[in-house]
C-alpha positions in Angstrom: -42.0 -37.2 11.2 -39.9 -39.3 8.8 -36.4 -38.3 8.6 -36.7 -37.1 4.6 -39.1 -34.6 5.8 -37.2 -33.5 8.9 -34.5 -32.6 6.6 -36.5 -31.0 4.3 -37.9 -29.0 7.0 -34.4 -28.1 8.6 -33.0 -27.2 4.8 -36.0 -24.5 4.6 -34.9 -23.6 8.0 -31.5 -22.8 6.6 -32.5 -20.7 3.9 -34.7 -18.6 6.0 -32.0 -18.1 8.0 -30.0 -17.7 5.2 -32.0 -14.3 3.7 -32.3 -13.0 7.3 -28.3 -12.8 7.6 -28.0 -11.0 4.3 -30.8 -8.4 5.5 -29.3 -8.4 8.9 -25.8 -7.7 7.2 -27.2 -5.0 5.4 -28.9 -3.2 7.8 -25.8 -3.3 10.1 -23.5 -2.0 7.0 -25.7 0.7 6.9 -25.9 1.9 10.5 -22.0 1.8 10.5 -21.9 3.6 7.5 -18.9 5.8 6.5 -16.9 4.0 9.5 -17.1 0.8 7.7 -16.6 1.9 4.4 -13.4 3.4 5.6 -12.0 -0.1 6.9 -13.0 -1.9 4.3 -11.6 0.8 2.0 -7.9 0.5 3.9 -7.6 -3.1 2.6 -9.3 -3.4 -0.8 -8.3 -0.1 -2.2 -7.9 -1.0 -6.0 -8.7 -4.1 -8.6 -5.6 -5.8 -7.4 -5.7 -6.1 -3.4 -9.9 -6.6 -4.0 -8.8 -10.0 -6.0 -6.5 -11.1 -3.7 -8.8 -9.9 -0.9 -11.4 -12.1 -2.3 -8.8 -14.9 -2.9 -7.5 -15.1 1.1 -11.1 -14.6 2.6 -12.9 -17.5 0.4 -9.8 -19.5 1.4 -10.2 -18.8 5.0 -14.2 -19.2 4.9 -14.2 -22.3 2.4 -17.3 -21.0 1.3 -17.2 -18.6 -2.0 -21.0 -18.3 -1.6 -20.6 -16.7 2.1 -18.2 -14.4 0.9 -19.9 -13.1 -2.4 -23.2 -12.7 -0.3 -21.5 -10.8 2.5 -19.8 -8.6 -0.8 -23.8 -8.2 -2.3 -25.0 -7.0 1.1 -21.9 -4.4 1.2 -22.5 -3.1 -2.1 -26.3 -2.6 -1.8 -25.4 -0.6 1.7 -23.0 1.4 -0.6 -20.1 0.2 1.7 -18.4 -1.3 -1.2 -17.6 0.5 -4.9 -19.3 -1.8 -7.9 -15.6 -2.4 -9.1 -14.1 -3.5 -5.9 -16.4 -5.7 -5.4 -16.2 -7.4 -8.5 -12.4 -7.2 -8.1 -13.1 -9.6 -4.8 -16.0 -11.7 -6.7 -13.1 -12.7 -9.5 -10.5 -13.4 -6.5 -13.3 -15.5 -4.5 -13.4 -18.2 -7.5 -10.1 -19.4 -6.7 -10.1 -19.0 -3.1 -13.0 -21.7 -3.1 -10.5 -24.4 -4.4 -8.7 -24.6 -0.7 -10.9 -27.2 1.0 -10.5 -29.8 -1.9 -6.6 -29.1 -1.6 -6.7 -29.5 2.2 -9.1 -32.9 1.5 -6.4 -34.3 -0.9 -3.0 -32.9 0.8 -4.0 -34.1 4.4 -6.3 -37.2 3.4 -3.7 -38.6 0.9 0.1 -37.4 1.5 1.2 -40.5 3.1 0.0 -42.6 -0.1 1.9 -41.6 -2.8 -0.9 -43.3 -5.2 -3.9 -42.4 -3.9 -2.1 -38.7 -3.3 -1.8 -38.4 -7.1 -5.4 -39.7 -8.2 -7.0 -37.2 -5.9 -4.7 -34.1 -6.8 -5.9 -34.8 -10.4 -9.1 -33.5 -9.2 -7.9 -30.7 -6.7 -5.5 -29.6 -9.7 -8.6 -29.8 -12.1 -10.7 -27.5 -10.1 -7.2 -25.3 -9.0 -5.9 -25.0 -12.8 -8.9 -23.8 -14.4 -9.8 -21.2 -11.7 -6.4 -20.1 -11.7 -6.3 -19.8 -15.6 -9.7 -18.2 -15.8 -8.3 -15.8 -12.9 -5.0 -14.8 -15.5 -7.9 -14.4 -18.4 -10.6 -12.4 -16.2 -7.9 -10.3 -14.1 -6.5 -8.5 -16.9 -9.7 -7.8 -18.3 -10.9 -6.3 -15.2 -7.8 -4.2 -14.5 -7.4 -2.8 -17.8 -10.5 -2.4 -19.0 -13.0 -2.6 -16.2 -14.8 -5.2 -18.2 -16.9 -6.8 -15.4 -17.3 -3.6 -13.8 -18.9 -2.4 -17.0 -21.2 -5.8 -17.1 -22.3 -4.8 -13.7 -23.2 -1.9 -14.5 -25.0 -2.3 -17.5 -27.2 -5.3 -15.3 -27.9 -3.2 -12.8 -29.9 -0.6 -15.3 -31.8 -3.6 -16.5 -32.5 -4.7 -13.3 -33.6 -1.4 -12.3 -36.7 -1.6 -14.8 -38.0 -4.6 -12.9 -40.5 -2.9 -10.5 -41.2 -6.0 -8.6 -37.4 -6.1 -7.1 -39.1 -3.0 -4.8 -41.6 -5.8 -3.0 -38.9 -8.3 -2.2 -37.5 -6.1 0.4 -40.7 -5.2 2.1 -41.5 -9.1 2.2 -38.0 -9.9 4.0 -38.7 -7.0 6.0 -41.8 -8.7 7.2 -40.4 -12.2 7.8 -37.9 -11.0 9.8 -39.8 -8.4 12.6 -36.7 -9.6 14.8 -34.0 -7.7 13.2 -35.0 -4.1 14.0 -35.6 -5.0 17.4 -32.0 -7.0 17.9 -30.4 -3.8 16.4 -31.9 -1.6 19.1 -29.8 -3.4 22.1 -26.7 -4.9 20.1 -24.6 -2.5 18.2 -24.0 -2.6 14.6 -20.6 -3.9 14.5 -21.6 -7.1 16.7 -24.8 -7.4 14.6 -22.3 -7.4 11.3 -20.6 -10.4 12.9 -23.6 -12.1 13.8 -24.8 -11.7 10.2 -21.4 -12.9 9.2 -21.4 -16.1 11.1 -25.0 -17.0 10.3 -24.6 -17.2 6.9 -21.9 -19.2 7.2 -23.8 -21.8 9.5 -26.8 -21.5 7.3 -25.2 -22.3 4.3 -23.7 -25.2 6.1 -26.7 -26.6 7.6 -28.4 -26.2 4.3 -25.5 -28.0 2.4 -25.7 -30.7 5.5 -29.6 -31.3 5.2 -29.7 -31.1 1.1 -26.6 -33.8 1.0 -28.6 -35.8 3.8 -31.9 -35.5 1.7 -30.0 -37.4 -1.6 -28.5 -39.8 0.7 -24.7 -40.0 0.2 -24.0 -43.3 -1.2 -26.7 -42.9 -3.6 -25.1 -39.4 -4.7 -21.7 -41.3 -4.8 -23.7 -43.7 -7.2 -24.9 -40.8 -9.4 -21.8 -39.1 -9.1 -19.9 -42.2 -10.7 -22.5 -42.5 -13.2 -21.7 -39.4 -14.7 -18.5 -39.7 -15.5 -19.0 -41.2 -19.3 -19.4 -38.3 -21.4 -18.4 -34.8 -21.0 -22.3 -33.1 -21.2 -23.8 -35.4 -18.6 -20.6 -34.6 -16.2 -21.7 -31.0 -16.9 -24.9 -31.3 -16.0 -24.7 -33.4 -13.0 -21.8 -30.5 -11.5 -25.1 -28.0 -12.3 -27.5 -29.9 -10.6 -25.9 -31.3 -7.6 -24.4 -27.9 -6.8 -27.7 -26.4 -7.1 -29.1 -28.8 -4.8 -26.2 -28.7 -2.3 -24.7 -25.1 -3.0 -21.4 -25.6 -2.5 -18.6 -25.7 -5.1 -16.1 -26.8 -2.3 -18.4 -29.9 -1.0 -19.4 -31.1 -4.5 -15.8 -30.9 -5.8 -14.6 -32.3 -2.7 -16.9 -35.4 -2.9 -15.0 -36.4 -6.2 -11.8 -36.5 -4.2 -12.0 -39.7 -2.4 -13.8 -41.5 -5.2 -10.7 -40.6 -7.1 -8.4 -41.7 -4.4 -9.9 -45.1 -4.4 -10.2 -45.7 -8.0 -13.9 -45.5 -8.6 -13.7 -42.8 -10.5 -11.4 -42.8 -13.4 -12.5 -40.7 -16.2 -9.8 -37.7 -15.9 -11.5 -36.6 -19.4 -14.7 -35.7 -17.4 -13.6 -33.9 -14.7 -13.5 -30.5 -15.7 -17.0 -30.6 -17.4 -18.1 -31.6 -13.5 -16.1 -28.5 -12.3 -17.9 -26.3 -15.2 -20.9 -27.5 -14.2 -20.5 -27.0 -10.3 -19.4 -23.6 -10.8 -22.5 -22.2 -12.6 -24.7 -24.3 -10.3 -23.5 -22.4 -6.9 -24.0 -19.1 -8.4 -27.9 -19.4 -7.3 -27.3 -19.3 -3.6 -25.5 -15.9 -4.5 -28.6 -14.8 -6.9 -30.9 -15.5 -3.7 -29.0 -13.2 -1.4 -29.2 -10.5 -4.3 -33.2 -10.9 -5.0 -32.9 -10.6 -0.6 -32.0 -7.1 -1.0 -33.8 -6.1 -4.1 -31.7 -3.9 -5.3 -30.5 -4.0 -8.9 -27.0 -3.2 -8.0 -26.5 -6.0 -6.3 -27.9 -7.9 -8.7 -25.8 -6.5 -11.3 -22.9 -7.7 -9.1 -24.7 -11.4 -9.1 -24.4 -10.9 -12.6 -20.6 -10.8 -12.9 -20.4 -14.0 -11.0 -22.8 -15.9 -13.2 -20.7 -14.0 -16.4 -17.3 -15.3 -14.9 -18.4 -19.2 -14.5 -20.5 -18.9 -17.8 -17.3 -17.3 -19.8 -15.0 -20.0 -18.6 -17.2 -22.9 -19.1 -17.5 -21.8 -23.0 -13.5 -21.2 -23.4 -12.6 -24.8 -21.8 -15.2 -27.0 -22.5 -13.8 -27.2 -25.9 -9.9 -27.6 -24.5 -10.8 -30.8 -22.4 -7.9 -32.8 -24.1 -5.0 -30.2 -23.5 -6.3 -29.4 -20.1 -6.4 -32.9 -19.0 -2.9 -33.7 -20.3 -2.0 -30.2 -18.2 -3.7 -31.4 -14.8 -2.4 -34.9 -15.2 1.3 -33.2 -15.5 0.7 -31.0 -12.5 -0.8 -33.6 -10.4 2.1 -35.8 -10.6 4.4 -33.1 -10.5 3.2 -31.6 -7.2 2.7 -34.9 -5.6 6.1 -36.4 -6.5 6.9 -36.0 -2.8 5.1 -34.3 0.5 7.2 -31.7 0.7 6.9 -30.8 -2.6 3.0 -30.6 -2.2 3.4 -29.1 1.1 5.4 -26.2 -0.3 2.7 -25.7 -3.2 0.0 -25.7 -0.2 2.0 -22.8 1.6 2.4 -20.8 -1.8 -1.0 -21.2 -2.3 -1.8 -19.2 0.9 1.6 -17.1 1.2 0.9 -15.4 -2.2 -2.2 -13.6 -1.3 -1.5 -12.6 2.3 2.2 -11.0 1.3 -0.2 -9.0 -1.4 -2.5 -8.1 1.2 0.4 -6.8 3.5 2.2 -4.7 0.8 -1.1 -2.7 0.5 -1.3 -2.6 4.5 2.1 -1.7 5.2 
């Protein structure tokens, strides 16, 4: 068996367990019922706590896809109301920037020139998500804009009768889930499901990356940074194939630090495309539930990234200058860089603790 065929089969295997893990979390959540709902609502009480819970949890998991897929399962099981789920998705977008920040900081903190170059990539990713958070959070907080969009989407998806067939198909290909739940408490199966989502996405990223050969991928990425729309398409397509914004943006960090890519003007289009590309794994999770409400929540994830791209694509010049100034400021000294990274984690932790105390 060839290496390429083996990696293809492993990728399909990872997709299977990704779908199965969503089903396992949904079944576990339904079994836990009101007890789980009470525990979730102790932390996520309103839009603000939802946004920062999404930020912090995604930063910990290093995967917005994993976090958003768990939220989709919670919504389907009626553990989390739509408005709170929407809030967590908004916060998850900025939480996904932590991996490139860590790669830049700890990979190049002792090499100032490389740190500054690499931080241009991470600051582009961070600033875009921070600015969209500053736009979308008030829209949701004061007007419930994305909750209304989710409800509208749910009503549209509810007319698609073929969605009812998907849960039956998932149940057919995962006959071991009911057996597992007969012998293992639902709290444990919930944890198993969450861990499986993370591991399956990690496996899918690994095997798809291997399929497309990392050196060749780097050459393709480098060749795209000549025109904005080409960079956008590259970010979109690469992240559909390797479903992780953090991986695809983190790839640029060593390339920027070593001077392989230097077209600063085109980093943002790549990030915009990557953010849209990463919605497809969450779509798969929502489809696995066969629930129109879950698909309505997924529609919010898609809309956030589409609207963000429409807002910021025309602003490439000003954004590029802001990202360059920010990266130079943050990397002026190792102390400032570490303070910035610390604040990134302290802010959501402090806000969540204020809700718990």
